[in-house]
C-alpha positions, 0 to 999 in steps of 0.5 A, a space after each residue: 149671776 145677775 145680781 149679788 149683795 151680801 153682809 154680815 148680819 147685824 146684832 139682834 139677828 138670830 137663826 142664821 149662819 153669821 152672814 147673808 147673801 142675797 143672790 139673783 140667778 138662773 141656777 141653784 144657789 148651792 151650785 153658785 156657793 159650791 163653785 165659788 168656794 163659799 164655807 160651810 154653815 150655809 142654809 140656801 133657799 131658792 125662791 119662788 115670789 108670791 108677791 113684792 113690792 118696791 118703794 124707791 129709797 136712796 142710799 143704804 139701807 137695812 135688809 131683813 130676811 125671815 125665813 119660816 116653815 109651815 107645819 106639815 099638814 096645815 091646810 092650804 087655806 090656812 097657809 093662804 091667810 098667813 101670806 095674806 096677812 103678811 102681804 098686808 103689813 106694808 099697807 099698815 107699817 110705814 117703815 117697811 120700804 120694799 118688801 117681798 114674799 116667797 115660797 121655797 122651791 123645794 125641788 131646787 133646793 130642799 130646805 126646812 124652810 117654807 117661806 121668805 119674808 124680806 123687807 127693806 128699811 131706811 134703818 135698823 130702828 124702822 125694823 126693831 121699832 114700829 115694825 116689831 112693835 106695831 099692833 098690826 104685827 101683833 094682832 094680825 100676823 104673830 098669831 100665826 107663830 104662836 102654837 098656843 093660838 087655836 086654829 092659828 099657831 101654823 108656823 114651826 118654832 124655829 125661824 131665821 130672823 137676820 138683817 144686815 146693811 146693804 148699800 144699794 136695793 136689794 129687792 127692787 132688783 129682782 
């Protein structure tokens, strides 16, 4: 294991298992967890990076992870548009510090999740305030999560939105 960071999820998190453990390694996260005797329930995903950005931030930070699943059969072009809208968020939302969008490597860790969208914030308010209430979030990104928006609601309704404190950078160590 080359890098590891873990902590309990903060109040307001949902869809997770109560704690988040970020591991950068050359083997399956399920194998690592089993070898360390990490108890169930455990939701492991191996990531295939799409794109990321690192912004220096000293001191503790809030690490947020969103696990989502695109509906089966969604055309590749719509998936690409979802990814492009997620990747544009840091250009519009100033509280996002480091960030990463990844696809889940289904061959390494078969999972119900297809994508992982991660960010770091200086504090909880950066996530729960500006990020979640920003007009870009509501107009360009949320439509992908709303099954009532014709031609856009491509994300399954069950999500994992978890966030926690980290004493050190998580995303710029990848």
